[in-house]
N, C-alpha and C positions, 0 to 999 in steps of 0.2 A: 036228252040234253041237246041244245043247239050246237052247231059246228062252232069250234073255237075261233076267236078273232086271231088272225095271224099277224104278228108284228115282226117285221124284218128290219133289222138295223144293218145298214151298209158298213162293213168293216174293212172296205178297201182302203189302201194307203191314203189316197187323197182325202176321202171323206173322214177317215180316222184322224189325220193330223189337222183337219179343218174343223174339228169339234166333235167328231163322232165318238171319241174316247169318253166324252162327258156323258154319253148315253149308255155306257156299259153297265151302269147300275140301275137301269130303268126298272127292272123287275122289283127292286126294293121299294119303288115308289108306287107300284100298282096296288090299289086298295085290296085288302084281304078278300072282300066279297066279290071282287072281279077275277081273282087269280084262277079259278077253275074254268073260266071262260076265255082265257087269254094264253096264247103261246108266243113266246118271244125267242127269236133266233137271230144269229148273225149271218149275213150273206156277203159274199165278196163284191157283188155288184147288183144294182137294181136297174131296171129298164130306164134308160135315159141319163143315168147319173154319170156314165163314162163318156158322154158326149160333151166335149169342152164348151163351156159357155152356156149350156142349155139349162142347167139347174145349179142352185147354190148349195154346197154341202154344209153340214152333214145331212144325210138322207135317211129317211125311214119310210117304210110302206106299212100301212095299216089296212089289212084286207085288200091289198093291191093299190090303194090310193097313196101316191107318193107325196111325202111331206119334205119340202126342201127347207134349209136353214132350221132343221129340227132341234127342238129343245124338249126336255122332259115335260114341261107343262103343255106344250103344243101336242105332243104325242098322247099324253093322258087325255086331253080334250077330244082328240080324234078317236081314241079307244072308247071313251064314253059315248060318243055319237054312234059308233059302230054297234055297241052293245044295245043302245036304245033302238036302233034300226032292226035289231034282231028280237026286240021285245024283252030285253033283259034290263032291269033297272039297277 
């Protein structure tokens, strides 16, 4: 099996209050056929997200690619792209 797609949700205070709490249920939205290929975890901070004014919260990283102003649909779209890049449909 290919390496799992790592999805990191920033759960730092700033990101959390600026919308990150809405991403807490992300795993429930991941299609069943993707779940064995995706690992979701919370992290205190992502590179660049703690630099004031540099990015807009909430933040999620999908295999290292930072998504700012993250929403569940945006993250799912990025997961889909990452799966396709690994040859998983």
